[in-house]
C-alpha positions as YAML, in Angstrom:
chain: A
units: angstrom
residues:
- id: 1
  name: UNK
  ca: [160.08, 6.50, 36.43]
- id: 2
  name: UNK
  ca: [157.99, 4.88, 33.70]
- id: 3
  name: UNK
  ca: [160.72, 5.47, 31.11]
- id: 4
  name: UNK
  ca: [163.39, 4.05, 33.44]
- id: 5
  name: UNK
  ca: [161.21, 0.98, 34.04]
- id: 6
  name: UNK
  ca: [160.73, 0.39, 30.31]
- id: 7
  name: UNK
  ca: [164.46, 0.81, 29.67]
- id: 8
  name: UNK
  ca: [165.29, -1.65, 32.43]
- id: 9
  name: UNK
  ca: [162.79, -4.17, 31.08]
- id: 10
  name: UNK
  ca: [164.21, -3.82, 27.57]
- id: 11
  name: UNK
  ca: [167.74, -4.25, 28.88]
- id: 12
  name: UNK
  ca: [166.73, -7.39, 30.78]
- id: 13
  name: UNK
  ca: [165.01, -8.79, 27.68]
- id: 14
  name: UNK
  ca: [168.10, -8.18, 25.56]
- id: 15
  name: UNK
  ca: [170.32, -9.80, 28.18]
- id: 16
  name: UNK
  ca: [168.03, -12.83, 28.29]
- id: 17
  name: UNK
  ca: [168.08, -13.09, 24.50]
- id: 18
  name: UNK
  ca: [171.87, -12.91, 24.45]
- id: 19
  name: UNK
  ca: [172.06, -15.59, 27.14]
- id: 20
  name: UNK
  ca: [169.64, -17.84, 25.21]
- id: 21
  name: UNK
  ca: [171.62, -17.30, 22.02]
- id: 22
  name: UNK
  ca: [174.83, -18.19, 23.83]
- id: 23
  name: UNK
  ca: [173.30, -21.44, 25.08]
- id: 24
  name: UNK
  ca: [171.64, -22.37, 21.77]
- id: 25
  name: UNK
  ca: [173.03, -25.27, 19.76]
- id: 26
  name: UNK
  ca: [172.56, -25.95, 16.04]
- id: 27
  name: UNK
  ca: [172.87, -29.53, 14.85]
- id: 28
  name: UNK
  ca: [173.01, -30.80, 11.26]
- id: 29
  name: UNK
  ca: [170.91, -33.67, 9.91]
- id: 30
  name: UNK
  ca: [171.64, -34.92, 6.38]
- id: 31
  name: UNK
  ca: [169.61, -37.36, 4.26]
- id: 32
  name: UNK
  ca: [169.58, -38.50, 0.65]
- id: 33
  name: UNK
  ca: [165.89, -37.87, -0.12]
- id: 34
  name: UNK
  ca: [165.03, -34.47, -1.59]
- id: 35
  name: UNK
  ca: [162.76, -31.99, 0.16]
- id: 36
  name: UNK
  ca: [159.10, -32.73, -0.54]
- id: 37
  name: UNK
  ca: [156.07, -34.74, 0.51]
- id: 38
  name: UNK
  ca: [157.94, -38.02, 0.95]
- id: 39
  name: UNK
  ca: [157.83, -40.32, 4.00]
- id: 40
  name: UNK
  ca: [161.56, -39.87, 4.70]
- id: 41
  name: UNK
  ca: [161.48, -36.08, 4.48]
- id: 42
  name: UNK
  ca: [158.23, -35.83, 6.44]
- id: 43
  name: UNK
  ca: [159.80, -37.98, 9.15]
- id: 44
  name: UNK
  ca: [162.85, -35.71, 9.19]
- id: 45
  name: UNK
  ca: [160.63, -32.64, 9.68]
- id: 46
  name: UNK
  ca: [158.89, -34.35, 12.60]
- id: 47
  name: UNK
  ca: [162.32, -34.88, 14.22]
- id: 48
  name: UNK
  ca: [163.21, -31.21, 13.79]
- id: 49
  name: UNK
  ca: [159.87, -29.96, 15.12]
- id: 50
  name: UNK
  ca: [159.94, -32.29, 18.13]
- id: 51
  name: UNK
  ca: [163.49, -31.36, 19.16]
- id: 52
  name: UNK
  ca: [163.04, -27.62, 18.75]
- id: 53
  name: UNK
  ca: [159.72, -27.61, 20.61]
- id: 54
  name: UNK
  ca: [160.80, -29.85, 23.49]
- id: 55
  name: UNK
  ca: [164.10, -27.98, 24.02]
- id: 56
  name: UNK
  ca: [162.34, -24.60, 23.84]
- id: 57
  name: UNK
  ca: [164.65, -23.61, 20.99]
- id: 58
  name: UNK
  ca: [167.85, -24.45, 22.88]
- id: 59
  name: UNK
  ca: [168.60, -26.95, 20.10]
- id: 60
  name: UNK
  ca: [167.81, -26.11, 16.47]
- id: 61
  name: UNK
  ca: [168.03, -28.71, 13.72]
- id: 62
  name: UNK
  ca: [169.36, -27.67, 10.31]
- id: 63
  name: UNK
  ca: [168.20, -30.01, 7.55]
- id: 64
  name: UNK
  ca: [170.33, -31.03, 4.55]
- id: 65
  name: UNK
  ca: [168.13, -33.12, 2.21]
- id: 66
  name: UNK
  ca: [168.87, -34.26, -1.32]
- id: 67
  name: UNK
  ca: [172.44, -35.52, -0.74]
- id: 68
  name: UNK
  ca: [173.68, -31.95, -0.19]
- id: 69
  name: UNK
  ca: [176.41, -33.32, 2.08]
- id: 70
  name: UNK
  ca: [177.27, -36.29, -0.15]
- id: 71
  name: UNK
  ca: [175.91, -39.78, -0.66]
- id: 72
  name: UNK
  ca: [174.85, -42.12, 2.12]
- id: 73
  name: UNK
  ca: [178.32, -43.57, 2.56]
- id: 74
  name: UNK
  ca: [179.89, -40.11, 2.77]
- id: 75
  name: UNK
  ca: [177.35, -38.96, 5.35]
- id: 76
  name: UNK
  ca: [177.93, -42.07, 7.48]
- id: 77
  name: UNK
  ca: [181.64, -41.31, 7.42]
- id: 78
  name: UNK
  ca: [180.94, -37.70, 8.44]
- id: 79
  name: UNK
  ca: [178.85, -38.90, 11.40]
- id: 80
  name: UNK
  ca: [181.57, -41.36, 12.38]
- id: 81
  name: UNK
  ca: [184.21, -38.61, 12.21]
- id: 82
  name: UNK
  ca: [182.06, -36.00, 14.00]
- id: 83
  name: UNK
  ca: [181.61, -33.37, 11.28]
- id: 84
  name: UNK
  ca: [177.90, -34.28, 11.02]
- id: 85
  name: UNK
  ca: [175.65, -35.01, 13.98]
- id: 86
  name: UNK
  ca: [172.94, -37.13, 12.35]
- id: 87
  name: UNK
  ca: [172.04, -38.99, 9.16]
- id: 88
  name: UNK
  ca: [169.56, -41.60, 7.97]
- id: 89
  name: UNK
  ca: [171.11, -44.34, 5.77]
- id: 90
  name: UNK
  ca: [169.51, -47.46, 4.33]
- id: 91
  name: UNK
  ca: [170.71, -50.87, 5.46]
- id: 92
  name: UNK
  ca: [172.59, -51.42, 2.18]
- id: 93
  name: UNK
  ca: [174.86, -48.45, 2.83]
- id: 94
  name: UNK
  ca: [175.16, -49.25, 6.53]
- id: 95
  name: UNK
  ca: [176.36, -52.78, 5.74]
- id: 96
  name: UNK
  ca: [179.68, -51.35, 4.56]
- id: 97
  name: UNK
  ca: [180.32, -50.13, 8.11]
- id: 98
  name: UNK
  ca: [178.43, -52.77, 10.06]
- id: 99
  name: UNK
  ca: [178.03, -56.07, 8.11]
- id: 100
  name: UNK
  ca: [175.58, -57.73, 10.58]
- id: 101
  name: UNK
  ca: [172.84, -55.39, 9.33]
- id: 102
  name: UNK
  ca: [172.62, -57.68, 6.27]
- id: 103
  name: UNK
  ca: [170.58, -60.11, 8.37]
- id: 104
  name: UNK
  ca: [167.48, -57.97, 7.77]
- id: 105
  name: UNK
  ca: [167.62, -58.89, 4.05]
- id: 106
  name: UNK
  ca: [166.49, -62.50, 4.52]
- id: 107
  name: UNK
  ca: [163.61, -62.93, 2.02]
- id: 108
  name: UNK
  ca: [160.12, -63.20, 3.47]
- id: 109
  name: UNK
  ca: [161.35, -63.16, 7.06]
- id: 110
  name: UNK
  ca: [158.58, -60.67, 7.93]
- id: 111
  name: UNK
  ca: [155.01, -61.56, 7.00]
- id: 112
  name: UNK
  ca: [153.78, -58.01, 7.58]
- id: 113
  name: UNK
  ca: [154.90, -54.54, 8.60]
- id: 114
  name: UNK
  ca: [153.56, -54.92, 12.18]
- id: 115
  name: UNK
  ca: [155.71, -58.04, 12.66]
- id: 116
  name: UNK
  ca: [158.77, -56.12, 11.42]
- id: 117
  name: UNK
  ca: [158.00, -53.19, 13.76]
- id: 118
  name: UNK
  ca: [157.69, -55.57, 16.70]
- id: 119
  name: UNK
  ca: [161.15, -56.98, 15.95]
- id: 120
  name: UNK
  ca: [163.02, -53.75, 15.20]
- id: 121
  name: UNK
  ca: [161.66, -52.19, 18.41]
- id: 122
  name: UNK
  ca: [162.12, -55.32, 20.52]
- id: 123
  name: UNK
  ca: [165.07, -57.08, 22.18]
- id: 124
  name: UNK
  ca: [166.72, -58.08, 18.90]
- id: 125
  name: UNK
  ca: [166.70, -54.51, 17.56]
- id: 126
  name: UNK
  ca: [167.99, -53.15, 20.88]
- id: 127
  name: UNK
  ca: [170.83, -55.70, 20.96]
- id: 128
  name: UNK
  ca: [171.86, -54.80, 17.41]
- id: 129
  name: UNK
  ca: [171.91, -51.07, 18.18]
- id: 130
  name: UNK
  ca: [174.10, -51.76, 21.22]
- id: 131
  name: UNK
  ca: [176.46, -53.96, 19.19]
- id: 132
  name: UNK
  ca: [176.65, -51.39, 16.41]
- id: 133
  name: UNK
  ca: [177.83, -48.78, 18.92]
- id: 134
  name: UNK
  ca: [180.45, -51.15, 20.33]
- id: 135
  name: UNK
  ca: [181.73, -52.25, 16.91]
- id: 136
  name: UNK
  ca: [181.70, -48.93, 15.03]
- id: 137
  name: UNK
  ca: [181.38, -46.10, 17.55]
- id: 138
  name: UNK
  ca: [178.20, -45.02, 15.73]
- id: 139
  name: UNK
  ca: [175.06, -44.65, 17.86]
- id: 140
  name: UNK
  ca: [171.92, -46.06, 16.23]
- id: 141
  name: UNK
  ca: [169.03, -44.14, 17.75]
- id: 142
  name: UNK
  ca: [166.27, -46.10, 16.00]
- id: 143
  name: UNK
  ca: [165.41, -48.42, 13.13]
- id: 144
  name: UNK
  ca: [162.54, -47.69, 10.74]
- id: 145
  name: UNK
  ca: [160.82, -49.12, 7.68]
- id: 146
  name: UNK
  ca: [162.38, -48.20, 4.36]
- id: 147
  name: UNK
  ca: [159.71, -50.22, 2.57]
- id: 148
  name: UNK
  ca: [158.96, -53.72, 1.34]
- id: 149
  name: UNK
  ca: [160.59, -54.44, -2.02]
- id: 150
  name: UNK
  ca: [158.51, -56.01, -4.82]
- id: 151
  name: UNK
  ca: [158.97, -56.93, -8.49]
- id: 152
  name: UNK
  ca: [157.99, -54.97, -11.60]
- id: 153
  name: UNK
  ca: [158.56, -56.19, -15.18]
- id: 154
  name: UNK
  ca: [157.53, -55.85, -18.83]
- id: 155
  name: UNK
  ca: [157.18, -59.55, -19.71]
- id: 156
  name: UNK
  ca: [154.23, -61.00, -17.77]
- id: 157
  name: UNK
  ca: [152.44, -60.88, -14.42]
- id: 158
  name: UNK
  ca: [154.46, -62.61, -11.71]
- id: 159
  name: UNK
  ca: [152.08, -64.83, -9.76]
- id: 160
  name: UNK
  ca: [154.24, -67.86, -8.96]
- id: 161
  name: UNK
  ca: [158.01, -68.41, -8.88]
- id: 162
  name: UNK
  ca: [158.16, -70.02, -12.34]
- id: 163
  name: UNK
  ca: [156.95, -66.73, -13.84]
- id: 164
  name: UNK
  ca: [160.39, -65.28, -13.05]
- id: 165
  name: UNK
  ca: [162.20, -67.83, -15.23]
- id: 166
  name: UNK
  ca: [164.41, -66.28, -17.88]
- id: 167
  name: UNK
  ca: [163.82, -62.67, -16.85]
- id: 168
  name: UNK
  ca: [166.64, -60.19, -16.40]
- id: 169
  name: UNK
  ca: [166.00, -58.30, -13.15]
- id: 170
  name: UNK
  ca: [167.90, -55.23, -12.01]
- id: 171
  name: UNK
  ca: [169.09, -55.39, -8.41]
- id: 172
  name: UNK
  ca: [171.21, -53.20, -6.20]
- id: 173
  name: UNK
  ca: [174.91, -54.05, -6.21]
- id: 174
  name: UNK
  ca: [174.31, -56.43, -3.32]
- id: 175
  name: UNK
  ca: [175.27, -60.13, -3.31]
- id: 176
  name: UNK
  ca: [172.26, -60.84, -1.08]
- id: 177
  name: UNK
  ca: [169.75, -59.46, -3.57]
- id: 178
  name: UNK
  ca: [171.53, -61.07, -6.52]
- id: 179
  name: UNK
  ca: [171.44, -64.47, -4.78]
- id: 180
  name: UNK
  ca: [167.70, -64.13, -4.17]
- id: 181
  name: UNK
  ca: [166.86, -63.21, -7.79]
- id: 182
  name: UNK
  ca: [169.08, -65.93, -9.25]
- id: 183
  name: UNK
  ca: [167.46, -68.55, -7.00]
- id: 184
  name: UNK
  ca: [164.14, -67.83, -8.78]
- id: 185
  name: UNK
  ca: [165.54, -68.75, -12.19]
- id: 186
  name: UNK
  ca: [165.96, -65.12, -13.25]
- id: 187
  name: UNK
  ca: [169.24, -63.34, -13.94]
- id: 188
  name: UNK
  ca: [170.24, -60.60, -11.52]
- id: 189
  name: UNK
  ca: [171.80, -57.57, -13.21]
- id: 190
  name: UNK
  ca: [173.33, -55.05, -10.77]
- id: 191
  name: UNK
  ca: [172.76, -51.48, -12.00]
- id: 192
  name: UNK
  ca: [173.10, -48.19, -10.13]
- id: 193
  name: UNK
  ca: [169.87, -46.47, -9.11]
- id: 194
  name: UNK
  ca: [170.44, -43.50, -11.42]
- id: 195
  name: UNK
  ca: [170.54, -45.76, -14.51]
- id: 196
  name: UNK
  ca: [167.57, -48.04, -13.80]
- id: 197
  name: UNK
  ca: [164.87, -46.21, -15.79]
- id: 198
  name: UNK
  ca: [167.06, -45.97, -18.89]
- id: 199
  name: UNK
  ca: [167.98, -49.66, -18.60]
- id: 200
  name: UNK
  ca: [164.29, -50.58, -18.40]
- id: 201
  name: UNK
  ca: [163.37, -48.32, -21.32]
- id: 202
  name: UNK
  ca: [166.11, -49.77, -23.53]
- id: 203
  name: UNK
  ca: [165.35, -53.38, -22.57]
- id: 204
  name: UNK
  ca: [168.72, -54.00, -20.95]
- id: 205
  name: UNK
  ca: [166.68, -55.57, -18.13]
- id: 206
  name: UNK
  ca: [163.08, -56.77, -18.05]
- id: 207
  name: UNK
  ca: [162.29, -55.63, -14.54]
- id: 208
  name: UNK
  ca: [163.47, -54.39, -11.16]
- id: 209
  name: UNK
  ca: [162.40, -54.47, -7.50]
- id: 210
  name: UNK
  ca: [161.45, -51.55, -5.25]
- id: 211
  name: UNK
  ca: [158.66, -50.36, -2.94]
- id: 212
  name: UNK
  ca: [155.60, -48.67, -4.53]
- id: 213
  name: UNK
  ca: [156.61, -45.14, -3.53]
- id: 214
  name: UNK
  ca: [159.96, -45.53, -5.28]
- id: 215
  name: UNK
  ca: [158.41, -47.14, -8.36]
- id: 216
  name: UNK
  ca: [156.09, -44.13, -8.67]
- id: 217
  name: UNK
  ca: [158.43, -41.26, -7.78]
- id: 218
  name: UNK
  ca: [161.46, -42.80, -9.51]
- id: 219
  name: UNK
  ca: [159.75, -43.11, -12.88]
- id: 220
  name: UNK
  ca: [159.89, -46.92, -13.01]
- id: 221
  name: UNK
  ca: [156.12, -47.10, -13.40]
- id: 222
  name: UNK
  ca: [156.34, -45.11, -16.63]
- id: 223
  name: UNK
  ca: [158.36, -47.84, -18.34]
- id: 224
  name: UNK
  ca: [156.95, -51.00, -16.69]
- id: 225
  name: UNK
  ca: [153.68, -52.88, -17.30]
- id: 226
  name: UNK
  ca: [153.34, -55.32, -14.41]
- id: 227
  name: UNK
  ca: [153.82, -54.96, -10.65]
- id: 228
  name: UNK
  ca: [153.55, -57.81, -8.18]
- id: 229
  name: UNK
  ca: [153.42, -56.75, -4.53]
- id: 230
  name: UNK
  ca: [155.12, -59.87, -3.22]
- id: 231
  name: UNK
  ca: [157.10, -57.94, -0.55]
- id: 232
  name: UNK
  ca: [160.15, -60.20, -0.69]
- id: 233
  name: UNK
  ca: [162.54, -58.07, 1.40]
- id: 234
  name: UNK
  ca: [161.97, -55.59, 4.21]
- id: 235
  name: UNK
  ca: [164.16, -52.52, 3.68]
- id: 236
  name: UNK
  ca: [165.56, -50.90, 6.81]
- id: 237
  name: UNK
  ca: [166.53, -47.31, 7.62]
- id: 238
  name: UNK
  ca: [168.86, -46.48, 10.52]
- id: 239
  name: UNK
  ca: [168.79, -43.12, 12.34]
- id: 240
  name: UNK
  ca: [172.42, -42.70, 13.43]
- id: 241
  name: UNK
  ca: [174.24, -40.09, 15.50]
- id: 242
  name: UNK
  ca: [177.83, -39.23, 16.35]
- id: 243
  name: UNK
  ca: [178.25, -40.79, 19.77]
- id: 244
  name: UNK
  ca: [180.70, -38.21, 21.18]
- id: 245
  name: UNK
  ca: [178.25, -35.43, 20.33]
- id: 246
  name: UNK
  ca: [175.33, -37.36, 21.81]
- id: 247
  name: UNK
  ca: [177.16, -38.08, 25.07]
- id: 248
  name: UNK
  ca: [178.17, -34.40, 25.37]
- id: 249
  name: UNK
  ca: [174.50, -33.44, 25.72]
- id: 250
  name: UNK
  ca: [172.88, -33.02, 29.11]
- id: 251
  name: UNK
  ca: [170.68, -36.02, 30.05]
- id: 252
  name: UNK
  ca: [167.42, -34.16, 29.37]
- id: 253
  name: UNK
  ca: [168.50, -33.28, 25.86]
- id: 254
  name: UNK
  ca: [169.72, -36.83, 25.24]
- id: 255
  name: UNK
  ca: [166.24, -38.11, 26.07]
- id: 256
  name: UNK
  ca: [164.62, -35.57, 23.75]
- id: 257
  name: UNK
  ca: [166.91, -36.56, 20.86]
- id: 258
  name: UNK
  ca: [166.19, -40.24, 21.51]
- id: 259
  name: UNK
  ca: [162.45, -39.64, 21.70]
- id: 260
  name: UNK
  ca: [162.54, -37.52, 18.53]
- id: 261
  name: UNK
  ca: [164.26, -40.39, 16.70]
- id: 262
  name: UNK
  ca: [161.43, -42.71, 17.72]
- id: 263
  name: UNK
  ca: [158.83, -40.19, 16.56]
- id: 264
  name: UNK
  ca: [160.72, -39.94, 13.27]
- id: 265
  name: UNK
  ca: [160.86, -43.72, 12.91]
- id: 266
  name: UNK
  ca: [157.14, -44.18, 13.54]
- id: 267
  name: UNK
  ca: [156.32, -41.41, 11.09]
- id: 268
  name: UNK
  ca: [158.20, -43.23, 8.35]
- id: 269
  name: UNK
  ca: [156.78, -46.61, 9.39]
- id: 270
  name: UNK
  ca: [153.22, -45.40, 9.02]
- id: 271
  name: UNK
  ca: [153.74, -43.31, 5.88]
- id: 272
  name: UNK
  ca: [155.67, -46.06, 4.11]
- id: 273
  name: UNK
  ca: [152.95, -48.61, 4.93]
- id: 274
  name: UNK
  ca: [150.20, -46.24, 3.82]
- id: 275
  name: UNK
  ca: [152.22, -45.55, 0.68]
- id: 276
  name: UNK
  ca: [151.95, -49.20, -0.36]
- id: 277
  name: UNK
  ca: [148.30, -48.78, -1.32]
- id: 278
  name: UNK
  ca: [148.34, -45.06, -2.10]
- id: 279
  name: UNK
  ca: [151.15, -45.31, -4.64]
- id: 280
  name: UNK
  ca: [149.94, -48.64, -6.00]
- id: 281
  name: UNK
  ca: [146.62, -46.95, -6.77]
- id: 282
  name: UNK
  ca: [148.44, -44.06, -8.48]
- id: 283
  name: UNK
  ca: [150.51, -46.49, -10.54]
- id: 284
  name: UNK
  ca: [147.36, -48.28, -11.64]
- id: 285
  name: UNK
  ca: [145.09, -45.30, -12.26]
- id: 286
  name: UNK
  ca: [147.60, -42.78, -13.60]
- id: 287
  name: UNK
  ca: [150.11, -45.00, -15.40]
- id: 288
  name: UNK
  ca: [148.03, -48.05, -16.26]
- id: 289
  name: UNK
  ca: [150.21, -50.62, -14.49]
- id: 290
  name: UNK
  ca: [148.67, -54.02, -13.83]
- id: 291
  name: UNK
  ca: [148.92, -54.59, -10.06]
- id: 292
  name: UNK
  ca: [148.84, -57.99, -8.36]
- id: 293
  name: UNK
  ca: [148.88, -58.29, -4.56]
- id: 294
  name: UNK
  ca: [150.37, -61.64, -3.59]
- id: 295
  name: UNK
  ca: [148.36, -63.80, -1.21]
- id: 296
  name: UNK
  ca: [150.02, -65.42, 1.84]
- id: 297
  name: UNK
  ca: [149.98, -68.74, -0.04]
- id: 298
  name: UNK
  ca: [151.71, -67.21, -3.07]
- id: 299
  name: UNK
  ca: [154.35, -65.61, -0.84]
- id: 300
  name: UNK
  ca: [154.94, -68.99, 0.80]
- id: 301
  name: UNK
  ca: [155.83, -70.48, -2.60]
- id: 302
  name: UNK
  ca: [158.45, -67.78, -3.17]
- id: 303
  name: UNK
  ca: [159.76, -68.11, 0.38]
- id: 304
  name: UNK
  ca: [160.25, -71.86, -0.04]
- id: 305
  name: UNK
  ca: [162.58, -71.28, -2.99]
- id: 306
  name: UNK
  ca: [164.46, -68.13, -1.99]
- id: 307
  name: UNK
  ca: [164.88, -68.21, 1.77]
- id: 308
  name: UNK
  ca: [167.22, -71.18, 2.27]
- id: 309
  name: UNK
  ca: [169.93, -70.19, -0.27]
- id: 310
  name: UNK
  ca: [169.93, -66.58, 0.93]
- id: 311
  name: UNK
  ca: [170.01, -67.62, 4.60]
- id: 312
  name: UNK
  ca: [172.99, -69.86, 3.83]
- id: 313
  name: UNK
  ca: [174.74, -66.95, 2.13]
- id: 314
  name: UNK
  ca: [173.98, -64.52, 4.98]
- id: 315
  name: UNK
  ca: [175.14, -67.06, 7.58]
- id: 316
  name: UNK
  ca: [178.50, -67.10, 5.78]
- id: 317
  name: UNK
  ca: [178.68, -63.31, 6.18]
- id: 318
  name: UNK
  ca: [177.31, -62.67, 9.69]
- id: 319
  name: UNK
  ca: [177.41, -66.03, 11.48]
- id: 320
  name: UNK
  ca: [174.81, -68.58, 12.59]
- id: 321
  name: UNK
  ca: [174.00, -67.04, 15.95]
- id: 322
  name: UNK
  ca: [172.71, -63.73, 14.61]
- id: 323
  name: UNK
  ca: [170.55, -65.41, 11.96]
- id: 324
  name: UNK
  ca: [169.12, -67.88, 14.51]
- id: 325
  name: UNK
  ca: [168.40, -65.06, 16.95]
- id: 326
  name: UNK
  ca: [166.49, -63.09, 14.31]
- id: 327
  name: UNK
  ca: [164.44, -66.08, 13.19]
- id: 328
  name: UNK
  ca: [163.59, -66.90, 16.81]
- id: 329
  name: UNK
  ca: [162.61, -63.30, 17.55]
- id: 330
  name: UNK
  ca: [160.33, -63.22, 14.50]
- id: 331
  name: UNK
  ca: [158.45, -66.26, 15.80]
- id: 332
  name: UNK
  ca: [158.23, -64.67, 19.24]
- id: 333
  name: UNK
  ca: [156.93, -61.42, 17.75]
- id: 334
  name: UNK
  ca: [154.26, -63.27, 15.76]
- id: 335
  name: UNK
  ca: [153.14, -65.08, 18.91]
- id: 336
  name: UNK
  ca: [152.85, -61.77, 20.79]
- id: 337
  name: UNK
  ca: [150.91, -60.13, 17.97]
- id: 338
  name: UNK
  ca: [148.64, -62.98, 16.91]
- id: 339
  name: UNK
  ca: [148.41, -64.99, 20.12]
...
């Protein structure tokens, strides 16, 4: 009797395991950042852990970091076509599929990370995610902070706009960023990310602009003397999903995926903000960079010069209504935060 009971229990356990295996789903999530202790990868791991825990293993998330599935543009295309469930592109790459995302690149539109978070998680962010789905068929689950971009150079400390005069500054191959740099009296030189350190070392350009974590991990700090944390542009990440796949999920699993995306976004938001001072300290103490943190008054001087020409350019690309809506939402967010 005891043996028969044990056999029956074992049989039932095997049957349950087979049934669970049959119902299990594996989804793929690709990103450009390599595996390691980086805000993006840490955020990705939080997504995986949340989904697998909340679904009791019914959904497993297979991670593909380090551009294993291609560059950002290729992974967006794979999500759009349905061969990849999820990816995590920056706004620059996303602009090729959804041009209105360029509106986030208005210089000095966000005075702080909390203001930016309030906007990307508020009505304006929600309306953009809805419009992105309607225009592209790609579901944006959440927006997150890719980091505030700031200037490094080898010529002199940048304290006021006139300090930029005559410098050659590497930018991404983006007309928005080039317009901003040129408006400061510098010369924008578009160079691919893989060639930036060599261009700085050889003096092809005097400086570049990136968040502190990138300046440290990318090797820019090893070939640059000065770093001004003027935070001229807020970089955006978009957590996107194939919409057909998402809608095929049962409602409970849809909610878990959506919640996991928000957990992922907040993980990056907090780690990227913390990284501003952590990596700035590393750059100063380990590499000897001279760090200057711009005051609100100093930022205002840069904003006065750069914002209008870039806003005019972006209006020509995305229309007046979207720009006006963002500027109005920023003021509303500041009122909510600072009363």
